[in-house]
C-alpha positions in Angstrom: 0.0 0.1 -0.1 1.3 3.5 -0.9 0.0 7.1 -1.1 -1.5 8.3 -4.2 1.7 10.9 -4.7 4.0 7.8 -4.4 1.8 6.0 -7.1 1.9 9.0 -9.6 5.6 9.3 -9.2 6.1 5.5 -10.0 3.8 6.1 -12.9 6.1 8.8 -14.3 9.0 6.3 -14.2 12.6 7.2 -15.4 12.1 7.7 -19.1 9.7 10.6 -19.7 9.1 9.7 -23.3 7.4 6.3 -22.2 4.9 8.2 -19.8 1.1 7.6 -20.0 0.3 11.3 -19.5 -3.6 10.7 -19.9 -3.3 8.0 -17.1 -1.2 10.2 -14.8 -3.5 13.3 -15.2 -6.5 11.3 -14.7 -5.2 9.8 -11.6 -4.2 13.2 -10.1 -7.6 14.7 -10.9 -9.3 11.8 -8.9 -6.8 12.1 -6.3 -7.7 15.9 -5.7 -11.6 15.2 -6.1 -12.2 14.1 -2.4 -10.1 17.1 -0.8 -11.9 19.6 -2.9 -15.4 18.2 -2.2 -14.6 18.4 1.7 -13.7 21.9 1.3 -16.7 22.9 -0.8 -19.2 21.0 1.5 -17.3 22.3 4.9 -16.5 25.8 3.9 -19.0 27.2 6.2 -17.7 25.4 9.2 -14.0 25.9 8.0 -14.3 29.7 7.7 -16.3 29.9 11.0 -13.6 28.1 12.8 -10.8 30.4 11.4 -12.7 33.7 12.1 -14.3 33.0 15.6 -12.7 34.4 18.6 -12.9 33.3 22.3 -14.3 36.3 24.5 
């Protein structure tokens, strides 16, 4: 088991001429989807937590 970033680096390999860039880019987009969705759906609470001050 490995992280997505390590998997993408291993897909790049040594010889850049033989890289399947479509597969690498699709993997990168899928890896970014979950964090983006979390930020979009929880934006209200994230901003509230950043701006809220204790009195």
